[in-house]
N, C-alpha and C positions, 0 to 999 in steps of 0.2 A: 502484585498489581491489584489494587482494589477499584472500586467503582468511581471514586474521586480521581484516581489517577487517569483512568480511562476519559472521564469528562474533561480533564485538562488536556489530554492528547487530542481530543476531538475539537476543543476550542482552539489549540495552537493549529490544527489542520485547517479549520475554517478561516484562519487568518490568511492562509495561502491564496485564498480566493479562487480555488480550482473547481469547487462545487462537486465534490466526489459524490457518486451515485449510491454506492453501497458501502456499509461500514460493518464488518463482522467482528464481534467480541468473541475471542477464543477463550473459553473457560476452563479451569481445572475441572475435570470429572468429579461431580458430587461436592462442588465447593461453591463459595461465593466470590472466589478469588478468579482473576482473569491471567492467562498466560500472555496474551498480547492482543493487537488489533490490526485487522486486515482492511485496508482501504482500496477501493476499486473505482477507476474512472474509464469510460469508454470514449474514444475519439473517432468520429465517423464523417465530420466535414472535411472536404478537400484539404483546406488549408491546415486544419488540426492535424490530419493524418501525415501532412508534409512535416510538420514541426514536431510531432511526437516521434516520428521515425528518424528524425535527425538529432534527437537528445543524446548526450555523452551520459551514459548511466552512471560511470563512476564518478563524474563531477556532479551529477544530481545527487547521489549517495553521499558525496563529501559536504555539499552544501546543507542537505538535510540532517546530517549527523550533527552540525553545529547547532541546529534547531532543536533537535531531540537528543542532547548531549548524553542523557542517562540511559538511553536505550540503544539497542542494535536495531538495524534496518537491513531489509532485504527488499530490493526493488526489482521489478521485472516489467518489460514491455514486449507483448507478443501480438501477432496478428490474431484477432478473434473471429473475424468474418471475412471470407474470400469468396469471390465468384470468379470461378475459372482460375487464371493465373493474377487477377487483380485483387489487392487487398483492399477491403471497403471499411474495416474498422480495426483499430488497434485498442488494446486494453492495458492500462497501466495499473499495476497492483504494487501497493507499499504495504509491507508487513512491519509493524513496530513492537518490539517485545523486549524482555528483560535479560532472558536465558535462552541462548540458541538451541542447547540441547533438549531443554524441557519443550520449546516451541516446536521443534522438529518431531519430537516424540508425541506431542499432543495433536498438532495440527495435521501431520502427514500420516498419522496412524489410521 
């Protein structure tokens, strides 16, 4: 994946209108090539928290897979900020990459 692929992915993501807060480019060590892109969005408003916690992850993955049909996706929603037993913020993380083995080896190492 080169920089133009990454730019095209970011353009596709902006068309979703979600306004992702963080976009991490994961690169091959010592190279100008990229393994994938990680996109993160936090939801902390009450209605946003209700909506994001109600999402069907598999359906979201299936729908996004149609948009990013050349790539693999890993989608995760988790509570990222709690006060006592009350969840105050959820974080949506979408990883887009070509090769799962390479992604896991590079990103999680």
